[in-house]
C-alpha positions, 0 to 999 in steps of 0.5 A: 500606264505601265502594266504591273504584275498581280502578285500574292503574298503568302503570310505563313505566320501560322504555317500552311496547309492545303485547306488553308490555301483554298480557304484563303483564296475563297476569303480573298473573293473567289466564288467557291462555286467557280472553283467547284465548276472547274474542279468538275473537270478533274476525274475525281468523284464522291466528294463535296466542298463546303465553306463557312466563316469561322473565328480563329483567335478573334480573326474572321476567316474562311474554312473550306472542307473537302467532305468525302463520302463514306464509301470512298473513305473505305476504298481509299484505305486500300488505295495508295496512289503512285505517280502513274495514278496521279499523272493519269488523273491530271492528264485525262482531266479537262482542266486548262493546260496551264493548271495541269502543268502546275498540278503535275509539277506540285505532285511530282515534287511530292513524289520526289520528296517521299521517294527520297525520305523513304529511300524508294524509287520514284515510280514505286513510292506510294502517297498514303495520306497525300494521295487522297481526294482531299489532297487533289482537291486542295491543290487544284482548288488553290491553283484554280483560285489563284488563276481566277485572281489573275496571280502572276507572281507569288511571294512567301514569308518565313514559314512557321513549322510548329513543333512536336510530332505528328501521327502518320501511317508510318508511325509518329514522326517529328515536326516538320515531317520528313517530306515537309522538310525536304520540300521546303529546302531553300525556304526560310522556316522557323519552329514555334512553341505551338505543339502542332504540325502547322505546315503540312506536306501538302502546304509545303508542296504548294509553296514549293511547286508554285515557285513562290519567291522566298523573300519578302516583297519590297512594296505592295499596293494591297487590293484584297486580303484573304484568311484561310482557316486551319482545322484547329482553334489554337489558343493565343494564335490565329491559326490562319494563312493570310494572303495579300493580293495586289500589285507591286508598288515601285518608285520610278520603275520595276524593282526585282531580284536577279541572279548574276552568274559569272565565270572566268575563261582563259582557254576557249576559242573566242569565236565560240562566244557569239554562239554561246551568247545566242544560246543563253539569250534564247534560253531566257538570259536577261543579259549576257556580256564579256569583259577582258581580264587578267588572271593569275600568272598574267594570263589574259582571259574573258569574264562571261557574265549572265543576268538570270531570273531565279527560275532559269539558273539551272538551265543557263548553268547547264548551257555554260558547262556544256558549251564553254570550257569553264569548270566552275561558276559563281552566283550572287543575288542582286537587286535590279531596278528597271524603268517600265517599258513598252513598244509602240509604233510610229509612222515615218516616211520609211514605214512603221518603226518600233520605238522602245518607250521607257517610263517612270510613274507614267512619265516618259524618260527615254525613247529609242528606235529598235535597231533591227527596224533601223537596220532593215530600212538602211539595207532597203534604202541604202541610206546610212543608218545614222542618218535614218536614226537622226531623222526619226529623232527629229520627227519625235522632237517635233511630235506630240505623240510622247 
């Protein structure tokens, strides 16, 4: 059977915060003791973690609290961490490389947002409330929990920001706080009439830093559900973050969003295209192709199209600007549906040959031999490649392997 990615859907109908995130993963089945064990690899002390079941507007949820020792609370009042401080804590930890990288990415986004809204250099800006132990524990506890759950892809709903104002060290600020708004650029948000800060900078940084897809997933086979409780018990609203854990369901194949990048070029040496295409594929392009077109004034040109995953857009765009003569790119989002695919080897008289097997709902739809294997056999045996392909097709037709 084809392997489907394990996904998590963050349902932010009551906003999102760090404690809600870690509470939700615990409520979804992650043992808090396992998170504590991993957090010991982070060089941070003088705190403890506690969880309890609470009710938020009739919904049972898990509330996880980071309890700071009094001595540490006093020391934190005079300790505002800069990027170099946070970076040192993370890099000197014994956490896995994957968790370290994700944590660094989240905190870098936090510092970039704070630097921008306060008009300070990145390496000079301080994290006040966000530089404390509780912020570090909430973020890394969430990352550890998602890793234990085996999450490979994350989606997020529209995010409820709340309304009113919030008290900070800088004074009273509007909801969403400036850093929160900066972090949530590109995400669908709305402001409810609830007069509280429902989405915090930490929550926003987690969503932005884990590259959650800001679009509703199409279908999901739900396996687990977790509710992480916020601090306040709000009337007429369950102050919880809901996480749905499962696998994306599809009808006959994998359905996903991709970004199409296009550009028209009429002034470049056509010999360069092969190199450009090679660079784009090596950088993660899903597909690259060329079309002959006629532009204004009857000029012949080439339309270069790149199919890209969301996270590779900037990287691929940079290659196009550096390696071609284009001065502009077009982008649009498209659905892509593909059959589930896997590579299997079959034994032939020429040796093992890799076959690409495409399936729908577990049923084989297409089988094709890998061209590079056919090419290698043809070069070695001097037999025409079409004859080798034909023999393998006959072998498959008389075989019960598929």
